[in-house]
C-alpha positions, -999 to +999 in steps of 0.1 A: -436-532-098-407-542-121-406-576-104-440-584-119-427-582-155-420-615-171-442-634-146-457-664-164-475-696-156-444-713-144-441-737-115-430-732-079-394-724-089-405-694-110-427-682-081-397-684-057-376-663-082-404-638-083-405-635-045-368-630-044-369-599-065-366-566-045-399-552-058-418-582-045-402-589-011-406-555+004-443-558+011-446-591+029-430-603+062-406-632+059-388-654+084-356-636+096-368-601+088-364-573+113-398-556+121-411-531+146-440-539+168-464-510+175-490-507+202-504-472+206-473-450+208-449-477+220-425-494+196-402-524+198-378-537+172-375-575+170-365-602+145-391-626+132-382-661+141-404-692+143-413-704+179-394-674+194-412-660+224-415-622+224-425-601+253-440-567+246-459-544+269-463-571+296-476-597+271-459-626+255-466-641+221-451-658+190-445-642+157-451-673+135-484-661+122-471-628+109-450-645+083-466-640+049-487-610+059-480-575+045-464-548+066-489-526+085-512-556+094-528-554+128-529-585+149-547-595+181-530-617+208-549-648+217-547-667+250-523-692+236-499-666+225-506-667+188-513-636+167-546-635+147-551-609+120-576-583+129-596-568+100-601-531+097-639-535+097-638-553+130-619-523+145-644-499+131-675-518+143-659-525+177-652-489+182-687-479+171-704-506+192-693-489+224-710-457+215-742-474+202-747-489+236-738-457+255-757-428+239-764-412+273-739-387+286-738-363+315-734-325+315-704-324+337-684-346+362-689-326+393-711-352+410-689-382+403-668-394+432-639-417+426-642-440+456-633-472+438-668-486+442-683-476+409-672-509+391-692-540+400-667-564+383-638-575+405-604-585+394-613-622+399-643-617+376-621-601+349-595-629+352-623-655+348-634-637+317-599-639+303-596-676+311-628-683+292-612-668+261-634-637+258-619-610+236-607-577+250-634-556+234-661-578+250-644-573+284-644-535+279-680-537+270-689-555+302-668-530+322-689-502+307-722-520+315-711-527+351-699-492+358-724-471+378-709-437+369-701-442+332-734-427+319-731-397+342-697-388+327-694-363+298-689-375+263-652-366+264-647-384+297-665-415+283-641-415+253-611-412+276-624-441+298-629-463+267-594-456+254-579-464+288-596-497+291-590-507+255-553-501+260-553-523+291-574-552+280-573-552+242-540-568+230-538-553+195-503-551+179-494-537+145-463-549+126-446-521+107-415-519+085-385-504+102-376-469+090-355-440+102-385-421+117-399-452+135-365-463+149-355-428+160-388-423+178-384-458+194-349-451+207-357-416+219-387-429+239-371-461+253-333-455+255-324-419+247-290-422+263-278-447+237-284-421+209-269-392+228-305-378+234-308-370+197-345-362+189-360-375+157-365-340+142-328-332+149-318-364+129-341-353+101-323-319+100-289-336+099-299-356+068-312-324+051-283-302+060-258-329+051-274-332+016-275-370+019-285-386-013-277-416-035-242-416-051-226-396-023-192-404-007-199-398+030-177-398+061-197-407+093-185-405+128-212-414+153-216-430+187-254-433+185-256-471+184-256-470+146-288-450+142-272-421+123-253-446+101-285-465+094-303-433+085-276-423+060-276-458+045-314-457+041-313-423+024-285-434+000-303-466-009-271-487-013-256-463-040-224-445-032-199-452-004-199-446+033-167-446+055-176-450+092-150-438+116-151-456+149-133-454+183-122-484+203-120-519+190-149-519+165-180-500+154-213-504+172-242-511+148-271-524+169-296-499+155-282-504+120-291-541+123-327-532+132-332-516+097-329-550+081-309-538+051-300-563+024-264-575+021-259-553-010-261-522+012-231-533+032-209-537+001-205-499+000-199-495+038-163-492+049-149-487+084-117-471+096-103-467+132-103-432+145-069-437+161-052-440+127-065-407+113-035-386+122-011-411+106-032-411+075-031-373+074+007-372+080+013-398+053+028-423+077-001-447+076+007-484+070-016-514+067+006-532+092-005-508+119-042-517+116-056-536+146-061-572+133-079-583+164-110-561+161-141-576+144-171-556+133-198-570+156-234-558+160-235-554+198-271-562+209-288-567+241-288-605+239-258-626+250-232-635+225-196-645+220-175-614+217-139-621+208-119-589+216-084-580+227-066-610+212-029-613+204-017-609+169+005-640+170-013-669+152-004-694+179-014-671+208-044-660+188-056-696+185-050-702+222-069-671+232-098-678+209-101-713+223-099-699+258-126-673+251-149-699+236-145-722+266-149-694+291-181-682+275-200-715+281-185-735+310-218-744+325-250-758+312-271-727+319-248-705+298-248-732+271-286-729+268-284-691+263-255-691+238-269-721+219-296-698+206-270-675+189-264-679+151-226-679+156-228-708+181-251-727+158-226-724+130-198-735+153-218-765+165-226-775+130-190-774+120-182-796+149-147-784+157-131-754+172-104-754+145-129-746+118-144-719+140-110-704+145-102-704+108-135-687+102-126-661+128-093-655+112-109-652+078-132-625+091-102-607+105-084-607+071-116-595+054-120-567+078-084-556+074-088-556+036-119-534+040-100-510+062-072-507+036-098-499+010-113-473+034-079-457+039-075-454+001-109-437-002-100-413+026-066-405+010-084-391-020-098-363+002-128-358-020-157-369+003-191-353-004-200-346+032-192-352+069-216-362+096-205-361+133-228-372+161-205-383+189-203-382+227-167-370+223-157-334+220-165-323+185-135-298+180-106-323+174-129-346+154-140-317+131-106-303+126-091-336+115-120-352+096-127-321+076-094-327+058-110-356+040-139-335+026-138-318-008-144-281-011-180-268-015-194-297+005-217-296+035-209-309+070-231-313+101-220-318+137-244-328+165-239-324+202-262-327+231-247-295+247-242-261+233-208-251+248-187-277+229-202-266+196-195-229+204-158-238+209-158-258+177-174-228+159-146-205+171-119-229+161-133-234+126-135-197+121-099-192+132-086-220+110-106-210+079-117-232+050-154-231+060-182-207+054-219-203+063-213-216+098-246-219+117-253-231+152-290-240+157-314-256+180-349-270+170-380-264+191-405-291+188-440-292+202-467-319+197-504-310+193-535-331+202-559-328+173-594-340+183-629-325+178-633-295+201-602-307+220-573-295+199-545-280+220-507-283+225-498-312+246-488-303+282-457-325+282-432-317+256-395-323+249-371-299+267-344-302+240-332-323+212-296-312+210-277-286+189-264-287+153-234-269+138-235-269+100-214-253+073-198-256+039-162-263+031-142-241+008-106-242-006-083-227+020-054-207+004-020-210+019-011-181+042+015-157+029+049-157+049+050-131+076+086-119+070+084-093+042+111-069+030+108-032+031+106-030-006+077-054-008+059-034+019+064-003-003+051-019-034+020-030-015+013+006-003-012+028-021+000+050-050-009+083-033+011+073-002+041+063-023+041+097-040+041+115-007+071+095+005+090+102-027+084+140-024+096+140+012+127+121+002+135+146-026+129+176-003+154+162+022+180+157-005+179+194-015+188+205+020+225+215+026 
């Protein structure tokens, strides 16, 4: 609400300034924003672009009409593919109208036979109704009226029938703002393998056990498509610093992009290659050893120009970049696909490959500078926490990355299987420097809450992975093993030393 202060009767320029303030722009959908489409329990993350065709739940439509509306608005898909806002009162009255027309209900369903002949309307009739532009709720109403067995069903069966037909024929979509909870549910339902089968409640426990809050200095190592990184960034709110450790040529941040963070959030995000950790710990790290060919690219499902594995020589680099660009669009069909990408549009506007290559090299130098800054932050060894959620074995990752964490700081390690974490637990206990080690698993069960029908759902998640958490402490250097006899004597108890002295004096009196 701070953005409303100072708002006066100015012209359009003042209004644009007001809309640019963070407090004003979070409530309304703008062109280029990342949003999540919701229909029943199904989610899909998309970017709002004008005249961009979106397919969701076997239906296609355009997102032009959602621009300017507030998040959480419900839309209905028309025959032309446009989204029309659906008022809340219409939803209430449409739901009530079904029951006003169907007050009768049977006692039980024992006499109902599912022979496929109870519905008088055929598929051709339903298709004709759709072609006429009749809304989905009216189609459902006609299905009820033309059903010979609907009034014989119980009230619960009627409600179930209505919900099933509404889901099939009513194209109602809600546009919501991306968040950690929504994106984690979406990934776990659609593509759990990309996030290492991490369940949303497990991710919530990681954020809690890791004590993620604004102002922290966090080290994050994850191979969950950037979901864990995005969750940490959302919790920190752009304050503090995050060092992302990545394997391979560059970090994967597809899920992080779906959050739609402002550019200021990425100012505090650093990245560092995992292969250079040992040299940084040994003190032999050099900025010349950094891979200059890797570029931080958000790997998404759409086609794009990925420039990887290029030579470090400027001349060879320029030749390879030119070759990659030419090989990525040699035919007209490929050109039509890549021409929709932002990078290609920028390249087309510049009009020459030389400018594109210079831009590519500028990004390389910028990334290398950020990696040097990340190395400086890690060298301080005062990180406030460590988060590991990787498909690699957690033991070598934990033993090396914990060196960058300050004492009395929490760390959390996720793994889909229990056995690697048990081995990591044993190694950490042997090495020392950690306390309060805890290996846990969360049991989650959903409940259906309806009048006279509340019960646990029959289908539930089998497992959401395991968490190993603990707290770092200052590890004293071990004492040398070679000790003299005199030092052993001084360390012995007083009573034992007295007995030894008495025995020695008794032996001295003997002839």
